Structure formats: structure tokens, C-alpha cells
N, C-alpha and C positions, 0 to 999 in steps of 0.2 A: 504494500500500500504506500502511495506517495506520502511524504511527510507534510507537516503543517509549517506555517510561518507565524511566529509570534512577534508582532511588532511592539517594541518597547519604547516608551518615551523616557528620555534621560531624567534623572532626579533633579531636585532644586539646585539651580546655579546662582552664583552671586548676582548676576544681572537680573535675575527674577525677583530679587528682593530690593536691591538699591536702584534698579531701573536706570543704571548707567550703561547705556548701550554703546558708549564710546570705548568701553573696556575690551581689549582684544582677547578673544578666546578665553572667557572666564571659566574658573573651576567650580566645583560643587561647594555649597555651603556645608556647615556641620550637619544641618538638618538633611540636606541632600545626601550626604554620605550615609546617614542613618536610614533614609528612605531606600537607598540602594541595597543596604544590608538586609533590611526588612523584606525587600522583594525576594532576596535569596531564600528567605525562610518560608514565604507564603506561595511562591510560584509553584503550581502543581505539576508542571511538566518538565522539571529539571532533568529527570532521568532519561528523557526522550530527545534531548537537544544534542545534536552531533556537530553543529557548526554555529558559530556566532559571528555575525557580520555587523560591524559598527562604524559609525561616522568617526573620522579621525580628529574630531574636536576634543578638547580636554574633558569637557563635562560628560560626553558620551563614552569616552574611554574609561574615565573614572567609574561611571555607572556600571559599565560592563565588568570591570575587574572586581568591583565590590559585590554586584548582584549575582555573578556567576563564579564566585570564588571556589565553589564546590563542584563546578561543572567543567571549567576550562582545564586544559592540560597544565601540568606543573611548570612547564618551560616558560610560561608567561608571568611567573612570579619569582621573587627572590627565593633562593633555595632554603633560606632560614625562616621564611614567613609562615610555613605550615599550610599555605594555600595551594589550591590546584590539586588535581588527581592524576595518577598514572594513566596514560592512555585517554586523557580527557578530550573535550571538544576542541576543535581548531578555532582560532581567532583570525578573522580577516578584516583589515582596515579598508573600507571602501569610501573614497571621496564622493562617490555618487550620493551618499546618504547625508552629506552636510546640509546645514540649514539653508533656506531659500535666499534670504536677504543678503545684501552686501555690507550691512552694518558691521563695525568691528567685532561686536559681540557674537556675530554669526560667521566670523571669518577665522579660519584655522591658523595655527602657529606654524612657523618654519620647521622643517623636518629636524634640524639640529636641536631646536628647543624641545621638541617632543621626545627625541632620543635621550636627552638629558633627564627629562621628567620621568619617562617610562623606559628605563634601560633594558628591561627584559623583553620588550616588544620589538618586532621587526618592521621598520618603516620603509624598507627598500622598495616596496611595491608602490609607494606613492610617487607619482611622476612630478617632475618639476612644474611649479605653477598651479598645482591643484587647488590652492587656497586663494587664487587671484580673482575668482568670480568672473571668469571670462569664458566664452564659448559655451559648452554644455553646462558649465557651472554658473553662468550668469542668471540673475533672477528671472529674466524673461524666458529662459529655456527650461524652467523647472519641470514643465509637463513632459518634455522630451527626455529629460534626465530621469524622471520617475518611471517612464516607460522603459528606459534602458535598464534601470535597476530591477524592475519586475522581470524582464527577460533574463537577466543575470540570475535572479533568484530561482527561476524555473530551471535553469541549467544546473544550478548548485544542488537543488533538491534531487534531480535525477542522478547527479554524480555521487551523492552520499552512498556509502556502502550499505548493503543489506544488513539488517539487524534492528536492535531496539531504538538506537539513536538516529531517527530519520527526520527529526524536526530541525528547523533553523530559527534562531532568535536574531532579530534585527533591531539594533539599538540606534535610534535616530531622534529627530526633533519634532516639536509640536506642529509647526507649519508644514514642513516637508512631508510629514506623514499624511496630511490631508491629500496631497497630490499622489503619494505612493499608494494609498489605499483607495483613491478615487472617491473618497467621502469627505466633502467640504465641511461637514458638520462634526467630524470627529474631534474630540477635545479631551484626550485622556489626562488623568491626573499625573503629576510628576511621579515617575517610576511606575506608571500604570502600563497595562498591556492589553492587546486584543489579538485574537487568534484567527488565522485565515487558512484557506486552502488556495492553491494556485490552479486557475482554470483559464480557458480561452473563451473569449466572447464570440458572437456570431461572425465577427469580422476577422477572427483569428488572432486578435491581440491578447496578450497575457494580462489577466486581471487577478486581483486578490478578492476572494469571496469570503466574507466573514462567517465564522462559525458561532452560532448562538446569537443572543441579542446584542 
């Protein structure tokens, strides 16, 4: 059976509380870190997640590492942290999942900065200029970008090995998920999630179909 896609909104970030949108790539607040850890305790499908795909912004990476500390492979954490599991889920950083706007708060950090903050992660897959909000990453191209991400997710689901862990968790942002899900009304709480299956519409386009209310 094809796996599901769990779309997760990042936990509370500094700019969500001080409304300083000029702050570049803000991190989580203390409450946000707690929200992400709480997610890890209440999310019911952890044992079924084989791949986690996240936006490369600081708040989404932090959310991912805290929320999926018992799901991700050990290689994504400091070896003395006690976090991660042997043979755990793979982590992919996908710039296609970054937030829509070109405000500094929605703009990613330079790769060298990210490597210093998250030394256990591999940022080599990020191409130069991914955070410049140009081309496919410009605000006006958000629907094309969302369509590209959906196609990529469909390919990733098919590529997951047979077994129990057939689901993908996608950690992204509040506005972009409206375009990704095709639901302009979706407004998940911080560190909230919604589960989907991947289908094709009548025109052959890949869409996310929600499971449940």
C-alpha cells in the first residue's frame, strides 16, 4: 500500500511573537521548542515514517530535529545526545518547501551559517542561491513550486522500500502549505499536522487528498 504524507507546520518562531519580520531566518522560541517536543510525544504515526522532508529554514529544521528525535537516524544528531535511532528515517532538506514571501523572516540562511548551527546535517544538496527568492522560489511562482514538490513527493513515496515505514513527514510553513495542499483555508496550529494520500486528478496532476476531517 502506498504511504501517506503528513504535512507538519513548524513550531512557534521568534517572529511569530515579536512580529519583527525584518529578522533573517529566525529560530524557535522556548515555547516553540516545547511544542516540537510535545509533537514527538503525541504524533500517532511515528513508527510508520520512513522519510522526513523539511524546509531548510532554521525554524523548520529545529522543529524536525526536536519533533522526530525518536524517528530520525542517529547520524543527524551529536553522538552524545542520546537522540536518533539505529536505522532510523532519512532526512532530506528541500528548498522547495521554504516559505512563500521574500521577507527576511521567510528567507533562509547561507549554507555556511546552517552548517555551523547544525553540524550533523548534510547541506551539500542545497544549490547555490536557493534562498534568493528568484525563479521557482520567487513569491509569484509559488503554485508552480508547490506542484513541483507534490510531484517530488509522489516519486519519494514510490521509492520508499517495502515495509512498515512507508509514510513521509513534510515539515514546512503556514502559507506555503496552503499552496502545497491546495487548500487556501488550511491554518494548522504551530507544530500541528494533517495527513494526506497522494493521488492524481482528472487532468493527471498530482494532488494531496486529505484523510479525515
